[in-house]
SEDO-649769 format. One line per 5 residues: their letters; for each residue x, y, z of C-alpha. Coordinates in pm, whole numbers, plus 50000, padded with zeros to 5 digits. Layout:
SEDO-649769
A = X Y Z | ...
END
This chain:
SEDO-649769
MRRAA = 38929 43255 13848 | 38747 43379 14160 | 38633 43037 14269 | 39001 42916 14230 | 39128 43205 14444
FLFLS = 38859 43145 14708 | 38972 42789 14729 | 39327 42887 14754 | 39241 43127 15039 | 39045 42866 15214
LVLLF = 39343 42638 15212 | 39580 42909 15319 | 39342 42988 15626 | 39297 42633 15721 | 39678 42596 15731
TAMLL = 39708 42924 15919 | 39450 42786 16165 | 39663 42466 16229 | 39978 42692 16286 | 39807 42909 16529
FSLNG = 39597 42650 16713 | 39753 42719 17049 | 39827 43073 17002 | 39441 43141 16999 | 39347 42914 17263
CSSST = 39167 42671 17056 | 39062 42347 17219 | 39066 41996 17064 | 38712 42028 16964 | 38562 42265 16703
IVSVP = 38264 42459 16790 | 37996 42382 16551 | 37648 42574 16495 | 37382 42591 16246 | 37451 42881 16019
PPLGT = 37163 43150 15955 | 36944 43035 15650 | 37124 43151 15349 | 37031 43504 15223 | 36814 43575 15541
IQHIV = 37086 43825 15654 | 37235 44022 15370 | 37374 44301 15575 | 37578 44295 15920 | 37665 44625 16089
VIFQE = 37920 44609 16390 | 37908 44926 16583 | 38212 44937 16792 | 38197 45174 17114 | 38448 45249 17385
NRTPD = 38549 45147 17742 | 38257 45027 17926 | 38151 44714 18127 | 37776 44584 18195 | 37819 44670 18565
NLFHD = 37911 45032 18464 | 37693 45093 18157 | 37376 44873 18201 | 37254 44934 18569 | 36913 44888 18410
QTLID = 36644 44763 18660 | 36442 44619 18388 | 36731 44390 18270 | 36823 44305 18611 | 36471 44189 18706
NGAEI = 36479 43982 18378 | 36806 43805 18499 | 37097 44003 18373 | 37416 43962 18594 | 37469 44342 18695
ASTGT = 37614 44405 19027 | 37527 44694 19253 | 37822 44642 19488 | 38194 44543 19444 | 38486 44442 19654
DSSGN = 38811 44639 19691 | 39153 44494 19753 | 39118 44544 20126 | 38795 44334 20126 | 38569 44619 20174
TITLQ = 38229 44605 19995 | 38175 44923 19786 | 37823 45025 19681 | 37829 45133 19315 | 37740 45505 19281
PTPLG = 37556 45681 18979 | 37760 45925 18766 | 37687 46099 18427 | 37822 45951 18113 | 38042 46218 18032
IDYDL = 38316 46252 18324 | 38626 46441 18383 | 38862 46152 18457 | 38978 45838 18275 | 39080 45504 18425
SHAHA = 39389 45292 18312 | 39288 44988 18081 | 39643 44855 18020 | 39703 44492 18065 | 39859 44583 18406
AFVDM = 39542 44724 18530 | 39372 44407 18410 | 39608 44197 18621 | 39550 44409 18917 | 39175 44407 18894
YDGGK = 39148 44038 18802 | 39370 43930 19105 | 39378 43562 19009 | 38998 43572 18971 | 38896 43735 19283
MDGAD = 38795 44052 19094 | 38905 44263 19379 | 39172 44499 19261 | 38994 44760 19082 | 39086 45031 19356
KIPIT = 39433 44987 19228 | 39370 45091 18889 | 39532 45438 18808 | 39320 45736 18758 | 39402 46030 18539
CSKNA = 39192 46344 18596 | 39133 46605 18310 | 39314 46931 18326 | 39155 47168 18599 | 38895 46896 18682
PNCPP = 38760 46983 19009 | 38765 46741 19330 | 38919 46480 19089 | 38924 46179 19154 | 38610 46123 19356
PNAQF = 38603 45839 19633 | 38613 45495 19478 | 38631 45644 19138 | 38632 45301 18975 | 38306 45182 19145
YYVQA = 38061 45377 18937 | 37760 45312 18700 | 37616 45568 18440 | 37296 45714 18550 | 36980 45597 18373
SDVGP = 36895 45954 18233 | 37200 45945 18013 | 37184 45589 17843 | 36814 45549 17774 | 36864 45449 17416
YFQMA = 37083 45170 17525 | 36839 45033 17765 | 36579 45043 17525 | 36774 44852 17272 | 36887 44599 17515
EQYTF = 36527 44559 17659 | 36373 44493 17327 | 36632 44280 17143 | 36881 44059 17274 | 37141 44172 17548
GDHMF = 37457 43966 17626 | 37576 43960 17988 | 37870 43747 17916 | 38047 43897 17628 | 38408 43928 17696
QTNEG = 38678 44133 17512 | 38919 43887 17360 | 39237 44083 17473 | 39335 44198 17830 | 39415 44551 17760
PSMPA = 39344 44880 17575 | 39188 44976 17227 | 39450 44916 16959 | 39465 44541 17015 | 39098 44522 17072
HQFII = 39037 44686 16732 | 39280 44446 16568 | 39055 44162 16701 | 38745 44297 16585 | 38846 44294 16217
SGTSA = 39101 43994 16225 | 39041 43785 16538 | 39387 43843 16638 | 39646 44106 16739 | 39959 43897 16624
PSTGS = 40183 44114 16459 | 40241 43860 16179 | 40115 43503 16048 | 40272 43240 16279 | 40379 43457 16558
NLFVS = 40338 43321 16926 | 40288 43688 17042 | 40017 43944 17067 | 40010 44321 17039 | 39900 44418 17385
ENPSG = 39893 44792 17449 | 39848 45122 17278 | 40146 45277 17095 | 40396 45478 17293 | 40727 45623 17222
VSNAS = 40636 45963 17058 | 40382 46244 17183 | 40018 46180 17084 | 40134 45835 16953 | 39765 45728 16894
GNTGC = 39698 46020 16654 | 39914 45863 16396 | 39986 45489 16433 | 39985 45182 16207 | 40207 45148 15918
TAPSA = 40234 45530 15873 | 40348 45584 16217 | 40698 45774 16314 | 40991 45557 16332 | 41012 45588 16712
ETVTV = 40666 45460 16789 | 40640 45117 16943 | 40382 44895 17093 | 40441 44635 17362 | 40391 44266 17274
IDPFG = 40273 43993 17524 | 40301 43594 17502 | 40001 43377 17562 | 40078 43337 17918 | 40061 43715 17988
NESSN = 40418 43810 17994 | 40506 44157 17846 | 40859 44222 18000 | 41067 43950 17797 | 40981 44075 17456
PPIYP = 41113 44404 17318 | 40832 44654 17182 | 40798 44661 16796 | 40690 44894 16529 | 40314 44912 16492
CFEHA = 40268 44784 16135 | 40155 44415 16133 | 40082 44164 15856 | 39825 43892 15877 | 39489 43776 15731
SLTDE = 39166 43976 15815 | 38807 43907 15760 | 38822 44177 15490 | 39038 43938 15273 | 38775 43663 15299
LDVAG = 38495 43926 15198 | 38712 44051 14907 | 38770 43703 14757 | 38394 43622 14794 | 38299 43933 14610
LSWRY = 38115 44063 14919 | 38131 44447 14991 | 38260 44590 15316 | 38325 44930 15466 | 38513 45047 15787
YTPTA = 38381 45384 15896 | 38621 45573 16117 | 38688 45927 16242 | 39043 45960 16153 | 39308 45778 15937
GSIWT = 39583 45740 16186 | 39371 45648 16481 | 39433 45331 16721 | 39062 45296 16653 | 39134 45252 16264
APNAI = 39230 44879 16252 | 39305 44862 15872 | 39608 45136 15900 | 39791 44883 16121 | 39767 44591 15881
QHLCG = 40019 44638 15585 | 39827 44492 15294 | 39506 44677 15398 | 39699 44998 15442 | 39919 44984 15136
PNATP = 40172 45239 15270 | 40306 45498 14993 | 40641 45416 15107 | 40834 45152 15302 | 40748 45178 15681
PNATS = 40851 45385 15872 | 40877 45628 15609 | 40516 45628 15486 | 40294 45899 15519 | 39953 45764 15406
CQSSD = 39767 45433 15325 | 39710 45399 14941 | 39601 45039 14887 | 39267 44974 14670 | 39095 44840 15002
WLNNV = 39191 45148 15190 | 39076 45396 14920 | 38765 45221 14849 | 38645 45082 15180 | 38800 45278 15455
IIYTT = 38558 45567 15497 | 38705 45881 15696 | 38462 46128 15853 | 38493 46468 15747 | 38313 46791 15819
QNPAP = 38146 46782 15473 | 38033 46429 15546 | 38041 46366 15929 | 37823 46064 15923 | 37890 45851 15628
ILTDI = 37722 45537 15740 | 37404 45746 15756 | 37443 45874 15411 | 37510 45530 15289 | 37212 45394 15449
ANNQL = 36996 45685 15310 | 37137 45644 14952 | 37078 45254 14962 | 37465 45197 14954 | 37478 44976 15271
AAVSW = 37768 44709 15243 | 37741 44350 15319 | 37957 44412 15619 | 38015 44734 15794 | 38232 44827 16092
VIPSG = 38128 45179 16246 | 38369 45351 16481 | 38267 45649 16650 | 38408 46004 16679 | 38560 46095 17028
PNSDH = 38255 46285 17152 | 38014 46010 17044 | 38251 45711 17174 | 38116 45663 17549 | 38495 45714 17621
AGSTA = 38560 45844 17978 | 38776 46158 18034 | 38576 46436 17906 | 38249 46584 18008 | 38157 46656 17631
TTGGP = 38176 46264 17557 | 37793 46220 17579 | 37680 46150 17228 | 37715 45776 17210 | 37371 45654 17292
SWVAS = 37239 45896 17025 | 37479 45822 16768 | 37425 45451 16802 | 37028 45510 16810 | 37050 45717 16498
IVNAI = 37223 45437 16304 | 36982 45184 16447 | 36679 45383 16346 | 36814 45468 15995 | 36839 45090 15936
GTSAY = 36510 45011 16127 | 36302 45264 15911 | 36454 45155 15592 | 36421 44845 15368 | 36743 44726 15504
WSNTA = 36557 44630 15839 | 36426 44304 15689 | 36782 44160 15614 | 37009 44340 15861 | 37187 44229 16180
IIVTW = 37329 44511 16403 | 37584 44408 16660 | 37664 44684 16922 | 37952 44617 17158 | 38238 44807 17324
DDWGG = 38612 44753 17275 | 38737 44708 17628 | 38627 44749 17981 | 38797 45109 18022 | 38912 45038 18398
WYDHV = 38555 45019 18542 | 38470 44767 18801 | 38317 44448 18672 | 38228 44160 18900 | 38224 43852 18667
PPPQV = 38577 43691 18638 | 38663 43607 18277 | 38669 43227 18186 | 39004 43064 18129 | 39059 42928 17775
IANGT = 39214 42592 17753 | 39482 42538 17493 | 39562 42161 17403 | 39455 42069 17772 | 39679 42353 17935
SWGSG = 39523 42621 18118 | 39622 42969 18005 | 39571 43105 18370 | 39605 43477 18376 | 39716 43489 18008
YVYGF = 39593 43700 17725 | 39241 43551 17678 | 38982 43666 17781 | 38955 44014 17906 | 38679 44162 18109
RVPLI = 38315 44168 18030 | 38189 44441 17758 | 37832 44488 17690 | 37660 44324 17383 | 37342 44410 17205
VISPY = 37211 44226 16909 | 36936 44394 16709 | 36768 44231 16418 | 36413 44112 16298 | 36544 43775 16394
AKAGY = 36708 43865 16728 | 36530 43712 17026 | 36300 43980 17175 | 36365 44062 17540 | 36624 43771 17581
ISHVT = 36941 43793 17790 | 37217 43578 17654 | 37423 43416 17932 | 37651 43244 17682 | 38011 43305 17668
HDFGS = 38083 43534 17353 | 38385 43740 17256 | 38499 43933 16961 | 38567 43613 16764 | 38193 43533 16798
ILNFI = 38105 43833 16582 | 38356 43714 16305 | 38232 43368 16334 | 37892 43482 16286 | 37968 43681 15990
EQNFR = 38156 43397 15835 | 37879 43152 15897 | 37618 43375 15759 | 37815 43437 15443 | 37961 43096 15421
LPSLG = 38318 43213 15455 | 38590 43003 15585 | 38743 43024 15917 | 39030 43286 15980 | 39155 43032 16221
YADAH = 39202 43294 16492 | 38959 43383 16769 | 38684 43313 16539 | 38788 42933 16545 | 38723 42883 16902
ADALS = 38434 43111 16970 | 38054 43063 16932 | 37864 43222 16657 | 37603 43418 16848 | 37369 43128 16768
DCFNW = 37152 43166 17089 | 37083 43530 17019 | 36860 43457 16719 | 36547 43272 16625 | 36548 43214 16240
SQTPL = 36189 43066 16261 | 36024 43334 16444 | 35798 43589 16282 | 36019 43875 16205 | 36013 44150 16454
KFTFI = 35878 44493 16356 | 36099 44784 16421 | 36015 45012 16711 | 36191 45351 16705 | 36456 45413 16963
NAKQN = 36422 45740 17143 | 36712 45955 17165 | 36815 46332 17252 | 36980 46375 16917 | 36851 46221 16579
AAYFL = 37031 46146 16250 | 37002 46505 16116 | 37207 46623 16416 | 37500 46385 16323 | 37471 46462 15947
NDKTP = 37498 46836 16003 | 37758 46830 16273 | 38033 47030 16167 | 38273 46953 16439 | 38600 46826 16304
PIGPD = 38610 46457 16359 | 38836 46328 16631 | 38979 46017 16769 | 39104 45910 17094 | 39322 46135 17299
DD = 39180 46431 17130 | 38843 46448 17303
END
């Protein structure tokens, strides 16, 4: 029965891919790469941090000396050259990263509109905003663990977020390869929710009836389509994993967060009443595989690694203070949080057969100098449409990751899904995974497996395992 179900899903996904060919920017040729040797990688962990660009987060002289494309200056809308200045990781202002902010900064590919991006200062923040607030990079002393990981393993300097906007659609892309509200739709979800106070604290299929999200067409038009309720229905990579009998877990700080992608996909949520009247998700997938942080178990990914319960595929979402999200001086735990997970795997038996992929969900409004490439759909340029967004950092960590390697290959969130599909011999979803590469240049499957080197960080796993601070998502930190 399982084999028949798997064949049926494969045919459904193939048909979906054909329907959504132009929606997802697929060209007329299919990207083909050699999959990893079967069984070499048995666990894939996707760590999804928040709101940074390579120019902002990886001002690492070692990477720069080795050829990483990291800028020290930028250009504003008046043609002025702005020297990027250092800043702490935790800061008291945030930058817009809505689609409109993307359009302003992109400026038809000139990348000179960052100074037009709106700024929101935290309450009672002194001297806010600073001059040229969008043109800063994080000081090296605050992100040492990230530098060590990027220098030792593979760093991608041409990783692009697949969407041109904020967190909610980005988190849909990282689990499904699309933010389309339904199978066959020619629209994308493009923004974070709105319509009610603190909408992002209770979104998805349990959202209040007044909550909506903006949708956008493939050519970047948000204005001609009415907003929709944020409960969607389309295939997800988790469906493929379920049919293949492969375990998966999605670790997240809160159930109703815009960072909790399964809550907005109806069959993954399994709402306890017909939306918008639902108050909780009750599907078996949700109850068994979506792991919510608690004060009793504040770092369940670390607990599962220690108890030899790491799933075949894991998505790891940070709590607010560990997210790298701008807007709070207390948001400084990200580098140690990521290092604790990497160290837990690296010092366990999992190291020999695991690939860890660290990336960030969107650019966060920070300046970046590399214009995103245009995606061609059936011979037509999408221009300033919905793919791609700006660069985000990428680190690939594994015994088979190329050591000290900088990948200049174009990657996006679909690349991560494609890698997972190829590694476990799963069919393509037919969304962003169908036109993305599979991170193939980041690995060398014939090399002598790398020995793990411990990542130095300010806080270790014990700190996060004993952190009794109530877990929080976005807009709470």
